[in-house]
C-alpha positions in Angstrom: 0.0 -0.4 -0.4 1.4 3.4 -1.0 1.1 6.5 1.7 -1.4 8.8 1.2 0.2 12.4 1.0 -1.4 15.9 1.0 0.4 18.8 1.0 -0.4 22.6 2.4 0.0 26.0 1.1 2.9 27.9 3.5 4.2 31.5 4.1 7.8 32.1 5.6 8.6 33.4 8.8 11.6 32.1 11.2 11.5 30.0 14.5 14.8 29.4 16.6 16.4 26.3 18.0 16.0 25.0 21.9 18.0 22.6 23.5 18.5 20.5 19.9 14.7 21.1 19.5 13.1 22.4 16.1 9.8 24.2 15.8 7.7 24.2 12.2 4.5 26.1 11.8 2.3 25.3 8.9 -1.6 25.4 8.2 -3.0 22.7 7.0 -6.8 22.8 5.0 -8.4 19.4 4.1 -11.7 18.9 3.2 -13.7 16.3 5.0 -13.6 13.4 2.3 -10.1 13.8 1.8 -10.1 13.5 6.0 -11.3 10.2 5.9 -8.6 8.8 4.6 -6.9 9.8 8.2 -9.4 8.9 10.6 -9.8 5.2 9.1 -5.7 4.8 9.2 -5.3 4.7 5.2 -3.4 7.2 5.3 0.3 6.6 6.3 1.7 10.2 6.3 0.5 14.2 5.5 3.8 16.0 4.0 3.4 19.8 4.9 5.7 22.3 3.7 6.6 24.3 6.8 6.7 27.8 7.0 10.3 28.0 7.9 10.9 26.4 4.3 11.4 22.5 5.0 9.1 20.0 3.9 7.9 17.9 6.9 6.7 13.9 6.5 4.7 13.8 9.7 2.6 10.2 10.4 -1.0 10.8 9.5 -2.1 9.4 12.7 -1.0 12.2 15.0 -4.0 14.5 13.0 -6.9 12.2 14.3 -7.5 14.4 17.2 -7.7 17.3 14.9 -10.4 15.9 12.5 -13.9 17.4 12.7 -16.9 17.4 10.7 -15.5 19.6 8.5 -12.3 18.1 7.6 -8.6 19.4 9.4 -8.5 23.3 9.3 -5.7 25.3 11.2 -2.0 26.3 11.9 -0.1 24.3 13.8 3.3 23.9 15.3 5.2 20.7 15.6 8.3 20.2 17.8 10.9 17.9 16.5 13.9 16.6 18.8 17.4 16.1 17.4 16.3 12.2 16.8 13.7 14.2 14.2 11.3 12.0 16.7 7.5 14.4 17.2 7.9 15.9 20.4 4.8 17.8 20.5 1.8 18.9 17.8 -0.5 21.6 18.6 -3.1 23.7 16.7 -2.3 27.6 16.9 
């Protein structure tokens, strides 16, 4: 099974590094039908382009708590440690 990949629009800004952690912000706008694949677990990853520039491949399951009847909409911040593990994902 191939991963299902979604992308998002972005704008530029700068966030600093702290204790080996990196923070990235991005906006995500996914309709309810596209979000269904995440909620069911069919999508493995969501690829977003952060406001800081890099593209991030994030496990789709991390977004399940942000799914509502309209899909997933909002601006998010992900914090990643030095080993590239997600420390936190929050809607801003």
